[in-house]
Structure formats: structure tokens, C-alpha cells
C-alpha positions in Angstrom: 68.3 144.6 167.0 71.0 145.9 164.7 68.7 148.6 163.4 68.2 150.0 166.9 71.8 150.8 167.3 72.6 154.5 166.9 74.3 155.4 163.7 77.8 156.9 163.9 77.6 160.5 162.7 79.7 161.5 159.7 82.2 164.4 160.2 79.8 166.5 158.0 76.8 165.6 160.1 75.4 168.5 162.0 73.2 166.6 164.3 75.4 167.1 167.4 74.0 169.7 169.7 76.9 172.2 170.3 74.7 174.8 171.8 75.4 173.5 175.3 79.0 174.6 174.7 78.0 178.0 173.5 78.6 177.2 169.9 75.6 178.3 167.8 77.0 178.8 164.3 77.7 175.2 163.4 76.1 174.4 160.0 73.4 171.7 159.8 73.9 169.1 157.1 70.6 167.4 157.7 67.3 168.5 159.1 64.0 167.0 160.1 60.9 167.9 158.1 57.3 166.8 157.9 58.4 164.4 155.2 61.4 162.9 157.0 65.1 163.6 157.4 66.5 165.7 154.6 69.9 167.1 153.6 70.3 170.8 153.7 72.1 172.8 151.0 75.0 173.2 153.4 75.4 169.4 153.3 75.7 169.1 149.6 79.0 168.0 148.0 80.6 169.9 145.0 79.4 167.1 142.6 75.9 167.6 143.8 76.1 171.4 143.5 77.4 170.9 139.9 74.5 168.7 139.2 72.0 171.2 140.6 73.5 174.1 138.6 73.6 172.2 135.3 70.1 170.8 135.8 68.8 174.3 136.7 70.3 175.8 133.6 68.8 173.1 131.4 65.4 173.4 132.9 65.3 177.2 132.8 66.5 177.2 129.2 63.8 174.8 128.2 61.1 176.7 130.2 62.2 180.0 128.7 62.0 178.8 125.1 58.7 177.0 125.7 57.1 180.1 127.3 58.3 182.2 124.5 56.8 179.8 122.0 53.6 179.6 124.1 53.1 183.3 123.9 53.5 183.3 120.1 51.0 180.5 119.7 48.4 182.2 121.9 48.8 185.4 119.9 48.8 183.8 116.5 47.1 180.3 116.5 45.7 179.3 119.9 43.7 176.5 118.2 46.8 174.6 117.0 48.4 171.5 118.5 51.4 173.7 119.4 49.5 175.0 122.4 49.1 171.4 123.7 52.7 170.6 123.1 54.0 173.7 125.0 51.8 172.9 128.0 53.1 169.3 127.9 56.7 170.5 127.9 56.1 172.9 130.8 54.5 170.2 132.9 57.4 167.8 132.3 59.9 170.6 133.1 58.2 171.1 136.4 58.4 167.4 137.3 62.1 167.5 136.2 62.8 170.4 138.6 61.1 168.4 141.4 63.2 165.3 140.7 66.4 167.4 140.8 65.8 169.1 144.1 63.9 166.4 146.0 66.1 163.6 144.6 69.3 165.3 145.8 68.1 166.6 149.2 66.4 163.3 150.1 69.0 161.2 148.3 66.4 159.4 146.3 68.3 157.4 143.8 65.3 156.3 141.8 64.0 159.8 141.4 67.3 160.7 139.7 66.7 157.7 137.5 63.2 159.1 136.8 64.9 162.5 136.0 67.0 160.7 133.4 63.8 159.2 131.9 62.1 162.7 132.0 65.1 164.3 130.2 64.9 161.6 127.5 61.2 162.1 127.2 61.4 165.9 126.8 64.2 165.5 124.3 62.0 163.0 122.4 59.1 165.4 122.5 61.3 168.2 121.1 62.6 166.0 118.2 59.0 164.7 117.5 57.6 168.2 117.4 60.2 169.5 115.0 60.4 166.4 112.8 56.6 165.9 112.5 55.9 169.3 111.0 56.4 170.3 107.4 58.9 172.9 106.5 56.6 175.8 107.3 55.9 174.5 110.8 59.6 174.1 111.7 60.2 177.4 113.4 63.6 178.7 114.7 62.4 178.3 118.3 61.6 174.6 117.8 65.0 174.1 116.1 66.9 175.9 118.9 65.0 174.0 121.6 65.7 170.6 119.9 69.4 171.3 119.5 69.8 172.5 123.1 67.9 169.4 124.3 70.1 167.1 122.4 73.3 168.9 123.5 72.5 169.4 127.2 70.7 166.1 127.9 73.8 163.8 127.8 75.9 165.7 130.4 72.9 166.2 132.6 72.1 162.4 132.5 75.8 161.5 133.3 75.9 163.9 136.2 72.7 162.5 137.6 74.1 159.0 137.3 77.4 159.9 139.1 75.5 161.7 141.9 73.1 158.9 142.4 75.9 156.4 142.8 77.2 158.1 145.9 73.9 158.1 147.7 73.4 156.0 150.8 74.5 158.1 153.8 71.0 159.6 154.4 69.5 156.1 154.2 71.9 155.0 156.8 70.9 157.9 159.1 67.2 157.1 158.7 67.0 153.3 159.1 70.4 152.4 160.6 72.8 149.6 159.7 70.3 146.9 159.3 70.5 145.5 155.8 66.9 144.2 156.0 65.5 147.6 156.9 67.6 149.2 154.2 66.1 146.7 151.7 62.6 147.7 152.9 63.4 151.4 152.7 64.7 151.0 149.1 61.5 149.2 148.1 59.4 152.0 149.6 61.6 154.5 147.7 60.9 152.7 144.4 57.2 152.7 145.1 57.3 156.4 146.0 59.3 157.2 142.8 56.9 155.4 140.5 54.0 157.2 142.2 55.5 160.4 141.0 56.4 159.0 137.6 52.9 157.7 137.1 51.5 161.1 138.1 53.7 162.8 135.5 52.7 160.3 132.8 49.0 160.4 133.6 48.8 164.2 133.6 50.8 164.3 130.3 48.4 161.8 128.8 45.3 163.7 129.9 46.8 167.0 128.6 47.0 165.5 125.2 43.2 165.7 125.1 43.9 169.3 124.0 44.4 168.1 120.5 43.2 171.4 119.0 44.8 173.7 121.5 42.3 175.9 123.4 39.4 174.7 121.2 38.3 171.7 123.1 35.0 169.8 123.2 32.8 169.2 126.3 34.1 165.6 126.5 37.7 166.9 126.5 36.9 169.4 129.2 35.5 166.5 131.3 38.7 164.6 130.8 40.7 167.5 132.1 38.3 168.4 134.9 38.1 164.8 136.2 41.3 163.1 135.0 43.8 165.4 136.6 42.1 165.7 140.1 41.5 161.9 140.0 45.2 161.0 139.4 46.3 163.6 142.0 44.0 162.2 144.7 45.0 158.6 143.7 48.7 159.5 144.1 48.2 161.2 147.5 46.3 158.1 148.6 49.2 155.9 147.6 51.6 158.1 149.5 49.5 157.7 152.7 49.2 154.0 152.2 53.0 153.7 152.0 53.7 156.0 154.9 51.1 154.7 157.3 51.1 151.1 156.0 47.3 151.0 155.5 46.4 147.5 154.4 42.7 148.1 153.7 43.4 151.3 151.8 46.0 149.6 149.8 43.3 147.4 148.3 41.2 150.6 147.6 44.2 152.1 145.9 44.8 149.1 143.8 41.1 148.8 142.7 40.8 152.5 142.0 43.9 152.3 139.9 42.4 150.0 137.4 40.6 153.0 135.8 44.0 154.4 134.6 45.1 151.7 132.1 41.5 151.3 131.0 41.4 155.0 130.1 44.8 154.8 128.3 43.7 152.0 126.1 40.3 153.6 125.4 42.0 156.9 124.4 44.5 155.2 122.1 41.8 153.0 120.4 39.6 156.0 120.0 42.3 158.1 118.3 43.0 155.3 115.8 39.3 154.9 115.1 39.0 158.6 114.4 42.1 158.6 112.3 40.7 155.8 110.2 37.7 158.0 109.3 39.5 161.3 109.2 43.3 161.1 108.8 43.7 164.9 109.3 41.8 165.0 112.6 45.0 164.8 114.7 48.4 166.2 114.0 51.3 163.8 113.8 52.9 165.4 116.8 49.8 164.6 119.0 49.6 161.1 117.7 53.2 160.2 118.4 53.2 162.0 121.7 50.0 160.2 122.7 51.6 156.9 121.9 54.7 157.7 123.8 52.9 159.1 126.9 50.5 156.1 126.8 53.3 153.6 126.7 55.2 155.3 129.6 52.0 155.6 131.6 51.1 151.9 131.1 54.7 150.8 132.0 54.7 153.1 135.1 51.4 151.8 136.3 52.4 148.1 135.9 55.6 148.6 137.8 53.7 150.6 140.5 51.3 147.8 140.9 54.1 145.2 141.3 55.8 147.5 143.8 52.5 147.9 145.7 52.4 144.1 146.2 56.0 144.1 147.4 55.6 147.0 149.9 52.2 145.5 151.0 54.0 142.3 152.0 56.6 144.5 153.8 54.0 146.2 156.1 54.5 145.7 159.8 58.1 144.8 159.5 59.5 147.8 161.4 60.0 150.3 158.5 57.2 152.6 159.6 58.4 152.8 163.1 62.0 153.4 162.1 61.6 155.6 159.1 58.5 157.6 159.9 57.2 157.4 163.5 60.7 157.6 165.1 61.5 160.7 163.0 58.2 162.3 164.0 59.1 161.6 167.7 62.5 163.0 167.2 61.1 166.1 165.7 58.6 166.5 168.6 61.4 166.1 171.1 63.5 168.7 169.4 60.6 171.2 169.4 60.0 170.4 173.1 63.6 170.9 173.9 63.6 174.3 172.2 60.5 175.4 174.1 62.1 174.3 177.5 65.1 176.5 176.8 62.9 179.5 176.5 60.8 178.8 179.6 
């Protein structure tokens, strides 16, 4: 088969074993990990380094301002919706950092697309938080955070787009030159990306249960205590289903996932029911953010279910053996070779 032919190394590829010639200081541009073949920082191009630097600055600036605001809220008004909003921003910043690092080192195009969505979502949250409050609630920190988000978001998105366009070499190293295996690999990458995006949206939606900051009811505590662990376990199950091509567990994953859109719709309907009786029960920021998070969560879940059907049909077509089991065998052989040198 075409996929079984060895890929031709790039001049930058450090997979050649030069130790037999006494050369030990050759940098490695890719490495094998428990999650598959990954680029090293030495293997990054200047454009990718620029993207990492700009993204890191943006995320650190957002996190710094948000933590500062969180400290002020905890000290002055821990029962306000500002507490919920700062936690929401910190969670989205954490996911953005993951998309940046994992997306570049694993050459995950769709995770960089997810980063673009996350940047837009964070920017939208910042604008909503500032615009939804009256004049007294529009603090300097919120204004600075909104301005920085609006200024720094466009170049970060453009850099992510240009970096993602050049991806493809690591995919070639993993599955070879077979166009069919590359197609299967890309579908698996889309499913994996939406697993993470769904996790981000689900956690964000559940966090919005903190509508009154730290003053939460027993029902809201149950939502937090059950909702977040549930979506974490569900996402991990989806990752194993994809990696091991588990057909039976794919059905379990699909059936268990029906709970998520059911909860989203229940929560949105409940909020509107409560607002009809008491218009001041929720702040405008929470309502708008809940609608945004719910919409993103529903769309992510729907796309994830469609991709589940696609990758399910692609099971037993050779992707697992080529992309996962072969890498595991290579990793084992490398370890065995290292041990033999020391014996």
C-alpha cells in the first residue's frame, strides 16, 4: 500500500539516528509522546514562534487583568455576577492557551480555528460585560480589558490563520503519503477538536449557574458538582473511542451525550421563565452570556455528533494501526534500543 511506504524526511527532521557516528548534539524536530508524534520547540519556524509569542502576550494580559478584577470583586462584592464572569474568562483563557500550544506542536489546524473562535468569544464577553452595565458598573479595568481584546484579537487571529495554512508536514510523517489515510486523519482531528470545543462550551455554560457570584443555591451546587465532572468524563470517553476505535462505546458515548443539549435547553427555558416573574433576578451580562454559551454549546454538540458518525464509519480502515499503534510500537522500539545500548 502507498501508506506503508516510508516518508522522506525533511531537512529539518531530526529522526535520523546520528549517534552511531558519534554525533549526539543534533536537535530533534519531532518526538514521540504518549499522545503521538509531536513537534519540538526546536522544530518551530519563525512564523510559529511569532504566533506563540503574540498569543502568550494576549493570554497573559487577559489573565492578569481578570485576576486583578477577581481579587477586587472577592474583596468588595463576592455575591455579584462579576465573580461569575471573571471565572468564565479565566476558563476560556486556559482553553485558549491549550489551543495555542497543542495546536502548534501537534499541527492541529482545527484547534487553531477553535482558538480563533475562542478569541472572538472572549472579546464578545468583554464587550458584553462592559456594555451591559450601567455607568457605575463600567470600571476602568473592564474598559482596558475590552480595548485590549478588540485591539489584540485581529492580529492574533490573522497569525493563527497563516500558521494553520502551512501545516501538513507532521500529518505526512504520521500517516504517510496515502490521500485516503490523510482524509481519515483529518476527520479524526476534526472530531478531536470539537471534543475540546464542546468541553469548553459545556464548562462555560455550567459556570454560568453562578448567577449570584459565590452565593449559590443547593441546585446550582449540584449543577457544578455533577455537570463539570460529567462533561469531563464524557470527553475522555470520546477520546478513547476515537483512539481505540471502540464501536460499542461509541454508542454509549452518543446516548450519554443526549443529556447535554437537554440540559442546555432546560437551563435557557428556566432562565426566561424566572425573568418573566422577576426581571431583576439575572443580570443582563449573565443572560447574554448564557445565550451565547448555550448557542455555541449546542452547535458544537451537533457538529460533534455528525463527526462521530463519520469517524465511526471510518473505523477499521487502517488509521488506528497507522496513526496510533505504529507510533506506540516505534516508541517501544526506541526505548528498547536505548536500553540495549546501556546493557
